[in-house]
C-alpha positions in Angstrom: 0.2 0.0 0.1 1.3 3.1 -0.9 1.6 6.1 1.7 1.7 9.9 0.8 2.3 12.0 3.9 2.0 15.5 3.7 3.5 18.3 5.8 4.0 22.2 6.0 0.6 23.4 6.7 -0.4 26.0 9.4 -1.9 29.4 10.4 -1.1 32.4 8.7 -2.0 35.8 8.1 -3.0 36.9 4.8 -0.5 37.8 3.0 1.5 35.2 4.2 3.7 32.3 2.9 3.6 28.3 3.5 5.3 25.5 1.9 3.6 22.2 1.8 5.7 19.0 1.1 4.1 15.6 0.0 6.4 12.5 0.4 5.4 9.0 -1.3 6.3 5.5 -0.7 5.8 4.5 -4.1 8.5 2.6 -5.7 8.3 4.4 -9.0 7.8 8.4 -8.4 9.1 9.8 -11.6 6.4 8.6 -14.0 3.1 9.5 -12.1 1.1 12.7 -12.5 0.9 14.5 -9.1 -1.4 17.0 -7.8 -2.5 19.2 -4.9 -6.3 19.4 -3.9 -8.0 21.2 -1.5 -11.4 21.0 0.5 -12.7 23.9 2.6 -15.4 23.7 5.1 -18.9 22.8 3.2 -17.3 22.7 -0.2 -16.4 20.2 -3.0 -12.6 19.0 -3.1 -10.7 21.0 -5.7 -7.8 20.5 -7.9 -5.3 23.1 -6.8 -2.2 22.3 -9.2 -0.6 19.1 -10.9 2.8 18.6 -12.4 3.5 15.7 -14.7 6.6 13.5 -15.2 7.9 16.1 -17.6 7.7 19.0 -15.0 4.7 20.6 -16.9 2.8 22.2 -14.3 -1.2 23.4 -14.4 -2.9 25.7 -12.1 -6.5 26.5 -10.8 -7.3 29.9 -11.8 -7.9 31.1 -8.4 -4.1 30.2 -7.3 -2.3 31.2 -10.4 0.9 33.7 -10.0 0.5 33.0 -6.2 1.4 29.0 -5.9 3.9 27.1 -7.5 3.9 23.1 -7.4 7.5 21.5 -8.0 8.9 18.0 -7.9 11.8 16.2 -6.6 11.7 12.7 -8.0 15.0 11.8 -6.3 13.2 12.4 -3.1 9.8 11.2 -4.1 8.4 14.5 -2.9 6.2 17.2 -4.3 6.1 20.5 -3.0 3.6 23.7 -2.9 4.9 27.0 -2.4 1.9 29.2 -1.5 2.8 32.8 -1.5 0.5 35.9 -1.0 -2.0 33.9 1.2 -5.6 35.0 1.2 -8.4 33.8 3.5 -10.2 32.1 0.9 -7.4 30.0 0.6 -8.2 28.3 3.9 -8.8 24.3 3.9 -7.5 21.2 4.2 -4.9 20.6 1.3 -4.5 17.1 0.0 -1.8 15.0 -2.0 -2.8 12.8 -4.8 -0.8 10.4 -6.8 -2.5 9.3 -10.0 -1.8 6.1 -11.8 -2.9 2.6 -12.4 -3.9 3.0 -8.8 -4.9 6.4 -7.2 -3.5 7.4 -3.3 -4.5 10.3 -1.1 -2.9 11.9 1.8 -4.2 12.3 5.1 -4.3 15.9 4.5 -2.9 19.0 6.0 -4.8 22.1 7.4 -4.3 25.4 6.1 -5.8 28.2 8.1 -5.5 32.0 6.7 -6.4 34.6 8.8 -7.6 38.3 7.9 
């Protein structure tokens, strides 16, 4: 069973920054599409950013220009650098691994105060 472990969440004031990390126990990491999702209270889970095996990244319109997704294949880790955070970014952030089977992390809470 593959495990994804997120870290880096916390409480930050609006305009601040946080960096999330997600490390996977998968044996072959480089080939998989990796994603960050988030779920705010009372809302559906939404895609925030994705990064493919060729390092191509895509973002939700709401985070473009503020968030950056990256990956370190040697460490089997993805990151989400979040800058200029807004209260609307408050959510539980989840790491997701695509492939023949899909896996989710346990989530990490990000709270942005106004």
